[in-house]
mmCIF file of the C-alpha atoms, coordinates in Angstrom:
data_MODEL
# 
_entry.id   MODEL 
# 
loop_
_atom_site.group_PDB 
_atom_site.id 
_atom_site.type_symbol 
_atom_site.label_atom_id 
_atom_site.label_alt_id 
_atom_site.label_comp_id 
_atom_site.label_asym_id 
_atom_site.label_entity_id 
_atom_site.label_seq_id 
_atom_site.pdbx_PDB_ins_code 
_atom_site.Cartn_x 
_atom_site.Cartn_y 
_atom_site.Cartn_z 
_atom_site.occupancy 
_atom_site.B_iso_or_equiv 
_atom_site.pdbx_formal_charge 
_atom_site.auth_seq_id 
_atom_site.auth_comp_id 
_atom_site.auth_asym_id 
_atom_site.auth_atom_id 
_atom_site.pdbx_PDB_model_num 
ATOM 1   C CA . UNK A 1 1   ? 7.020  50.543 172.074 1.00 0.00 ? 1   UNK A CA 1 
ATOM 2   C CA . UNK A 1 2   ? 6.513  52.816 169.371 1.00 0.00 ? 2   UNK A CA 1 
ATOM 3   C CA . UNK A 1 3   ? 7.998  55.811 170.640 1.00 0.00 ? 3   UNK A CA 1 
ATOM 4   C CA . UNK A 1 4   ? 11.209 53.646 170.885 1.00 0.00 ? 4   UNK A CA 1 
ATOM 5   C CA . UNK A 1 5   ? 11.400 52.665 167.533 1.00 0.00 ? 5   UNK A CA 1 
ATOM 6   C CA . UNK A 1 6   ? 10.888 55.931 166.132 1.00 0.00 ? 6   UNK A CA 1 
ATOM 7   C CA . UNK A 1 7   ? 13.981 57.168 168.283 1.00 0.00 ? 7   UNK A CA 1 
ATOM 8   C CA . UNK A 1 8   ? 16.014 54.598 167.153 1.00 0.00 ? 8   UNK A CA 1 
ATOM 9   C CA . UNK A 1 9   ? 15.301 55.417 163.189 1.00 0.00 ? 9   UNK A CA 1 
ATOM 10  C CA . UNK A 1 10  ? 15.949 58.986 164.349 1.00 0.00 ? 10  UNK A CA 1 
ATOM 11  C CA . UNK A 1 11  ? 19.513 57.946 165.593 1.00 0.00 ? 11  UNK A CA 1 
ATOM 12  C CA . UNK A 1 12  ? 20.293 56.079 162.763 1.00 0.00 ? 12  UNK A CA 1 
ATOM 13  C CA . UNK A 1 13  ? 18.692 59.355 160.317 1.00 0.00 ? 13  UNK A CA 1 
ATOM 14  C CA . UNK A 1 14  ? 20.953 61.414 162.451 1.00 0.00 ? 14  UNK A CA 1 
ATOM 15  C CA . UNK A 1 15  ? 24.233 59.132 161.968 1.00 0.00 ? 15  UNK A CA 1 
ATOM 16  C CA . UNK A 1 16  ? 23.950 58.537 158.509 1.00 0.00 ? 16  UNK A CA 1 
ATOM 17  C CA . UNK A 1 17  ? 23.811 62.239 157.790 1.00 0.00 ? 17  UNK A CA 1 
ATOM 18  C CA . UNK A 1 18  ? 26.509 63.294 160.082 1.00 0.00 ? 18  UNK A CA 1 
ATOM 19  C CA . UNK A 1 19  ? 28.641 60.172 158.496 1.00 0.00 ? 19  UNK A CA 1 
ATOM 20  C CA . UNK A 1 20  ? 27.810 61.590 154.680 1.00 0.00 ? 20  UNK A CA 1 
ATOM 21  C CA . UNK A 1 21  ? 29.303 65.015 156.221 1.00 0.00 ? 21  UNK A CA 1 
ATOM 22  C CA . UNK A 1 22  ? 32.172 63.304 157.087 1.00 0.00 ? 22  UNK A CA 1 
ATOM 23  C CA . UNK A 1 23  ? 32.203 61.860 153.447 1.00 0.00 ? 23  UNK A CA 1 
ATOM 24  C CA . UNK A 1 24  ? 31.657 65.173 151.710 1.00 0.00 ? 24  UNK A CA 1 
ATOM 25  C CA . UNK A 1 25  ? 34.216 66.931 153.954 1.00 0.00 ? 25  UNK A CA 1 
ATOM 26  C CA . UNK A 1 26  ? 37.356 64.603 154.568 1.00 0.00 ? 26  UNK A CA 1 
ATOM 27  C CA . UNK A 1 27  ? 36.899 62.802 151.584 1.00 0.00 ? 27  UNK A CA 1 
ATOM 28  C CA . UNK A 1 28  ? 36.520 65.915 149.078 1.00 0.00 ? 28  UNK A CA 1 
ATOM 29  C CA . UNK A 1 29  ? 39.928 66.256 147.775 1.00 0.00 ? 29  UNK A CA 1 
ATOM 30  C CA . UNK A 1 30  ? 41.541 62.229 147.770 1.00 0.00 ? 30  UNK A CA 1 
ATOM 31  C CA . UNK A 1 31  ? 40.611 61.910 144.130 1.00 0.00 ? 31  UNK A CA 1 
ATOM 32  C CA . UNK A 1 32  ? 43.280 64.219 144.007 1.00 0.00 ? 32  UNK A CA 1 
ATOM 33  C CA . UNK A 1 33  ? 46.022 62.986 145.602 1.00 0.00 ? 33  UNK A CA 1 
ATOM 34  C CA . UNK A 1 34  ? 48.254 60.828 143.287 1.00 0.00 ? 34  UNK A CA 1 
ATOM 35  C CA . UNK A 1 35  ? 48.474 64.377 141.504 1.00 0.00 ? 35  UNK A CA 1 
ATOM 36  C CA . UNK A 1 36  ? 49.035 66.241 144.569 1.00 0.00 ? 36  UNK A CA 1 
ATOM 37  C CA . UNK A 1 37  ? 51.976 63.551 145.644 1.00 0.00 ? 37  UNK A CA 1 
ATOM 38  C CA . UNK A 1 38  ? 53.723 64.523 142.267 1.00 0.00 ? 38  UNK A CA 1 
ATOM 39  C CA . UNK A 1 39  ? 53.896 68.202 142.299 1.00 0.00 ? 39  UNK A CA 1 
ATOM 40  C CA . UNK A 1 40  ? 55.750 67.136 145.532 1.00 0.00 ? 40  UNK A CA 1 
ATOM 41  C CA . UNK A 1 41  ? 59.549 66.999 144.954 1.00 0.00 ? 41  UNK A CA 1 
ATOM 42  C CA . UNK A 1 42  ? 60.729 66.239 148.460 1.00 0.00 ? 42  UNK A CA 1 
ATOM 43  C CA . UNK A 1 43  ? 60.626 62.553 149.046 1.00 0.00 ? 43  UNK A CA 1 
ATOM 44  C CA . UNK A 1 44  ? 59.526 62.546 152.503 1.00 0.00 ? 44  UNK A CA 1 
ATOM 45  C CA . UNK A 1 45  ? 56.623 64.706 151.854 1.00 0.00 ? 45  UNK A CA 1 
ATOM 46  C CA . UNK A 1 46  ? 55.401 62.634 149.286 1.00 0.00 ? 46  UNK A CA 1 
ATOM 47  C CA . UNK A 1 47  ? 55.824 59.463 150.904 1.00 0.00 ? 47  UNK A CA 1 
ATOM 48  C CA . UNK A 1 48  ? 53.525 61.113 153.762 1.00 0.00 ? 48  UNK A CA 1 
ATOM 49  C CA . UNK A 1 49  ? 51.240 62.872 151.711 1.00 0.00 ? 49  UNK A CA 1 
ATOM 50  C CA . UNK A 1 50  ? 50.854 59.105 149.565 1.00 0.00 ? 50  UNK A CA 1 
ATOM 51  C CA . UNK A 1 51  ? 50.054 57.583 152.725 1.00 0.00 ? 51  UNK A CA 1 
ATOM 52  C CA . UNK A 1 52  ? 48.053 60.592 153.872 1.00 0.00 ? 52  UNK A CA 1 
ATOM 53  C CA . UNK A 1 53  ? 45.872 59.571 150.760 1.00 0.00 ? 53  UNK A CA 1 
ATOM 54  C CA . UNK A 1 54  ? 45.682 55.705 150.931 1.00 0.00 ? 54  UNK A CA 1 
ATOM 55  C CA . UNK A 1 55  ? 44.304 55.779 154.632 1.00 0.00 ? 55  UNK A CA 1 
ATOM 56  C CA . UNK A 1 56  ? 41.745 58.423 153.560 1.00 0.00 ? 56  UNK A CA 1 
ATOM 57  C CA . UNK A 1 57  ? 40.389 56.253 150.981 1.00 0.00 ? 57  UNK A CA 1 
ATOM 58  C CA . UNK A 1 58  ? 40.395 53.199 153.216 1.00 0.00 ? 58  UNK A CA 1 
ATOM 59  C CA . UNK A 1 59  ? 38.280 55.588 156.011 1.00 0.00 ? 59  UNK A CA 1 
ATOM 60  C CA . UNK A 1 60  ? 35.959 56.535 153.055 1.00 0.00 ? 60  UNK A CA 1 
ATOM 61  C CA . UNK A 1 61  ? 35.542 52.712 152.243 1.00 0.00 ? 61  UNK A CA 1 
ATOM 62  C CA . UNK A 1 62  ? 34.430 52.403 155.840 1.00 0.00 ? 62  UNK A CA 1 
ATOM 63  C CA . UNK A 1 63  ? 32.124 54.899 156.074 1.00 0.00 ? 63  UNK A CA 1 
ATOM 64  C CA . UNK A 1 64  ? 30.517 54.273 152.775 1.00 0.00 ? 64  UNK A CA 1 
ATOM 65  C CA . UNK A 1 65  ? 29.802 50.471 154.058 1.00 0.00 ? 65  UNK A CA 1 
ATOM 66  C CA . UNK A 1 66  ? 28.561 51.820 157.210 1.00 0.00 ? 66  UNK A CA 1 
ATOM 67  C CA . UNK A 1 67  ? 26.152 54.180 155.858 1.00 0.00 ? 67  UNK A CA 1 
ATOM 68  C CA . UNK A 1 68  ? 24.980 51.383 153.316 1.00 0.00 ? 68  UNK A CA 1 
ATOM 69  C CA . UNK A 1 69  ? 24.532 48.654 156.316 1.00 0.00 ? 69  UNK A CA 1 
ATOM 70  C CA . UNK A 1 70  ? 22.450 51.716 158.035 1.00 0.00 ? 70  UNK A CA 1 
ATOM 71  C CA . UNK A 1 71  ? 20.060 51.624 155.044 1.00 0.00 ? 71  UNK A CA 1 
ATOM 72  C CA . UNK A 1 72  ? 21.808 54.965 153.766 1.00 0.00 ? 72  UNK A CA 1 
ATOM 73  C CA . UNK A 1 73  ? 23.334 56.214 150.564 1.00 0.00 ? 73  UNK A CA 1 
ATOM 74  C CA . UNK A 1 74  ? 26.751 57.463 150.833 1.00 0.00 ? 74  UNK A CA 1 
ATOM 75  C CA . UNK A 1 75  ? 26.818 60.687 149.528 1.00 0.00 ? 75  UNK A CA 1 
ATOM 76  C CA . UNK A 1 76  ? 29.941 61.286 147.656 1.00 0.00 ? 76  UNK A CA 1 
ATOM 77  C CA . UNK A 1 77  ? 31.223 65.047 146.765 1.00 0.00 ? 77  UNK A CA 1 
ATOM 78  C CA . UNK A 1 78  ? 34.481 65.799 145.076 1.00 0.00 ? 78  UNK A CA 1 
ATOM 79  C CA . UNK A 1 79  ? 36.034 69.233 144.824 1.00 0.00 ? 79  UNK A CA 1 
ATOM 80  C CA . UNK A 1 80  ? 37.731 70.503 141.701 1.00 0.00 ? 80  UNK A CA 1 
ATOM 81  C CA . UNK A 1 81  ? 41.348 70.484 141.809 1.00 0.00 ? 81  UNK A CA 1 
ATOM 82  C CA . UNK A 1 82  ? 42.462 73.714 143.845 1.00 0.00 ? 82  UNK A CA 1 
ATOM 83  C CA . UNK A 1 83  ? 44.027 76.512 141.507 1.00 0.00 ? 83  UNK A CA 1 
ATOM 84  C CA . UNK A 1 84  ? 47.370 76.957 141.157 1.00 0.00 ? 84  UNK A CA 1 
ATOM 85  C CA . UNK A 1 85  ? 49.600 73.986 142.648 1.00 0.00 ? 85  UNK A CA 1 
ATOM 86  C CA . UNK A 1 86  ? 50.454 75.806 146.030 1.00 0.00 ? 86  UNK A CA 1 
ATOM 87  C CA . UNK A 1 87  ? 50.861 72.585 147.705 1.00 0.00 ? 87  UNK A CA 1 
ATOM 88  C CA . UNK A 1 88  ? 50.773 74.372 151.139 1.00 0.00 ? 88  UNK A CA 1 
ATOM 89  C CA . UNK A 1 89  ? 47.682 76.373 150.197 1.00 0.00 ? 89  UNK A CA 1 
ATOM 90  C CA . UNK A 1 90  ? 46.286 72.227 149.155 1.00 0.00 ? 90  UNK A CA 1 
ATOM 91  C CA . UNK A 1 91  ? 47.781 71.175 152.958 1.00 0.00 ? 91  UNK A CA 1 
ATOM 92  C CA . UNK A 1 92  ? 46.304 73.966 155.011 1.00 0.00 ? 92  UNK A CA 1 
ATOM 93  C CA . UNK A 1 93  ? 42.684 73.267 153.089 1.00 0.00 ? 93  UNK A CA 1 
ATOM 94  C CA . UNK A 1 94  ? 43.519 69.856 154.320 1.00 0.00 ? 94  UNK A CA 1 
ATOM 95  C CA . UNK A 1 95  ? 44.193 70.103 157.488 1.00 0.00 ? 95  UNK A CA 1 
ATOM 96  C CA . UNK A 1 96  ? 40.849 71.934 158.195 1.00 0.00 ? 96  UNK A CA 1 
ATOM 97  C CA . UNK A 1 97  ? 39.404 69.083 156.647 1.00 0.00 ? 97  UNK A CA 1 
ATOM 98  C CA . UNK A 1 98  ? 40.870 66.348 158.793 1.00 0.00 ? 98  UNK A CA 1 
ATOM 99  C CA . UNK A 1 99  ? 40.394 68.270 162.115 1.00 0.00 ? 99  UNK A CA 1 
ATOM 100 C CA . UNK A 1 100 ? 36.813 68.585 161.245 1.00 0.00 ? 100 UNK A CA 1 
ATOM 101 C CA . UNK A 1 101 ? 36.546 64.700 160.366 1.00 0.00 ? 101 UNK A CA 1 
ATOM 102 C CA . UNK A 1 102 ? 37.820 63.669 163.313 1.00 0.00 ? 102 UNK A CA 1 
ATOM 103 C CA . UNK A 1 103 ? 35.131 65.624 165.448 1.00 0.00 ? 103 UNK A CA 1 
ATOM 104 C CA . UNK A 1 104 ? 32.634 64.223 162.953 1.00 0.00 ? 104 UNK A CA 1 
ATOM 105 C CA . UNK A 1 105 ? 33.762 60.379 163.388 1.00 0.00 ? 105 UNK A CA 1 
ATOM 106 C CA . UNK A 1 106 ? 34.073 61.110 167.432 1.00 0.00 ? 106 UNK A CA 1 
ATOM 107 C CA . UNK A 1 107 ? 30.520 62.563 167.148 1.00 0.00 ? 107 UNK A CA 1 
ATOM 108 C CA . UNK A 1 108 ? 29.619 59.300 164.985 1.00 0.00 ? 108 UNK A CA 1 
ATOM 109 C CA . UNK A 1 109 ? 30.958 56.975 167.359 1.00 0.00 ? 109 UNK A CA 1 
ATOM 110 C CA . UNK A 1 110 ? 29.325 58.476 170.069 1.00 0.00 ? 110 UNK A CA 1 
ATOM 111 C CA . UNK A 1 111 ? 25.975 57.945 168.551 1.00 0.00 ? 111 UNK A CA 1 
ATOM 112 C CA . UNK A 1 112 ? 26.414 54.662 167.441 1.00 0.00 ? 112 UNK A CA 1 
ATOM 113 C CA . UNK A 1 113 ? 25.162 51.723 169.698 1.00 0.00 ? 113 UNK A CA 1 
ATOM 114 C CA . UNK A 1 114 ? 27.816 49.817 171.319 1.00 0.00 ? 114 UNK A CA 1 
ATOM 115 C CA . UNK A 1 115 ? 29.014 46.959 168.714 1.00 0.00 ? 115 UNK A CA 1 
ATOM 116 C CA . UNK A 1 116 ? 31.176 46.764 165.455 1.00 0.00 ? 116 UNK A CA 1 
ATOM 117 C CA . UNK A 1 117 ? 30.460 50.213 163.914 1.00 0.00 ? 117 UNK A CA 1 
ATOM 118 C CA . UNK A 1 118 ? 31.212 52.024 167.136 1.00 0.00 ? 118 UNK A CA 1 
ATOM 119 C CA . UNK A 1 119 ? 34.494 50.393 167.109 1.00 0.00 ? 119 UNK A CA 1 
ATOM 120 C CA . UNK A 1 120 ? 35.253 51.072 163.869 1.00 0.00 ? 120 UNK A CA 1 
ATOM 121 C CA . UNK A 1 121 ? 34.399 54.533 164.274 1.00 0.00 ? 121 UNK A CA 1 
ATOM 122 C CA . UNK A 1 122 ? 36.115 55.021 167.206 1.00 0.00 ? 122 UNK A CA 1 
ATOM 123 C CA . UNK A 1 123 ? 39.436 53.437 165.450 1.00 0.00 ? 123 UNK A CA 1 
ATOM 124 C CA . UNK A 1 124 ? 38.888 56.557 162.514 1.00 0.00 ? 124 UNK A CA 1 
ATOM 125 C CA . UNK A 1 125 ? 38.923 58.737 165.376 1.00 0.00 ? 125 UNK A CA 1 
ATOM 126 C CA . UNK A 1 126 ? 41.910 57.753 166.391 1.00 0.00 ? 126 UNK A CA 1 
ATOM 127 C CA . UNK A 1 127 ? 43.355 57.325 162.757 1.00 0.00 ? 127 UNK A CA 1 
ATOM 128 C CA . UNK A 1 128 ? 41.789 60.973 162.202 1.00 0.00 ? 128 UNK A CA 1 
ATOM 129 C CA . UNK A 1 129 ? 44.488 62.015 165.255 1.00 0.00 ? 129 UNK A CA 1 
ATOM 130 C CA . UNK A 1 130 ? 47.393 60.685 163.566 1.00 0.00 ? 130 UNK A CA 1 
ATOM 131 C CA . UNK A 1 131 ? 46.186 62.409 160.428 1.00 0.00 ? 131 UNK A CA 1 
ATOM 132 C CA . UNK A 1 132 ? 45.944 65.641 161.753 1.00 0.00 ? 132 UNK A CA 1 
ATOM 133 C CA . UNK A 1 133 ? 49.622 65.105 162.976 1.00 0.00 ? 133 UNK A CA 1 
ATOM 134 C CA . UNK A 1 134 ? 50.829 64.110 159.441 1.00 0.00 ? 134 UNK A CA 1 
ATOM 135 C CA . UNK A 1 135 ? 49.202 67.248 157.851 1.00 0.00 ? 135 UNK A CA 1 
ATOM 136 C CA . UNK A 1 136 ? 51.094 69.190 159.889 1.00 0.00 ? 136 UNK A CA 1 
ATOM 137 C CA . UNK A 1 137 ? 54.192 67.544 159.546 1.00 0.00 ? 137 UNK A CA 1 
ATOM 138 C CA . UNK A 1 138 ? 53.906 67.850 155.853 1.00 0.00 ? 138 UNK A CA 1 
ATOM 139 C CA . UNK A 1 139 ? 52.988 71.539 156.215 1.00 0.00 ? 139 UNK A CA 1 
ATOM 140 C CA . UNK A 1 140 ? 56.013 71.989 158.614 1.00 0.00 ? 140 UNK A CA 1 
ATOM 141 C CA . UNK A 1 141 ? 58.269 70.266 156.075 1.00 0.00 ? 141 UNK A CA 1 
ATOM 142 C CA . UNK A 1 142 ? 56.960 72.108 153.423 1.00 0.00 ? 142 UNK A CA 1 
ATOM 143 C CA . UNK A 1 143 ? 57.369 75.385 155.163 1.00 0.00 ? 143 UNK A CA 1 
ATOM 144 C CA . UNK A 1 144 ? 61.122 74.590 156.039 1.00 0.00 ? 144 UNK A CA 1 
ATOM 145 C CA . UNK A 1 145 ? 61.953 73.942 152.286 1.00 0.00 ? 145 UNK A CA 1 
ATOM 146 C CA . UNK A 1 146 ? 60.806 77.566 151.444 1.00 0.00 ? 146 UNK A CA 1 
# 
């Protein structure tokens, strides 16, 4: 019985670690999204970026809540604003973060026991697939405007 308890503790610890990695990776730039949106002149791109930022903030809240419920402490990490105002560079960087977050959320869902958290994390992974598409669309629009 002690072995099962230890395994459960190890699984929870690994899950909290993975979720904190997702917080640090994906959500490191969200604090800057309002400013990034203000750099964008094209209304369609600005709208997409604003929606992406709002969705990411919601995801951060969900992940932080799950971490806390599991007995962990959310580890926030915000990066300084990228030098310059090259929005293409910013969104290329964000695309990599969205792809990594997708993998982290999928893996976290797989690690979670059946229940609400697994359902929430699976939904976040599905959302991340859409976020990747949104960032790719933003980049395509930015490239077509130049």
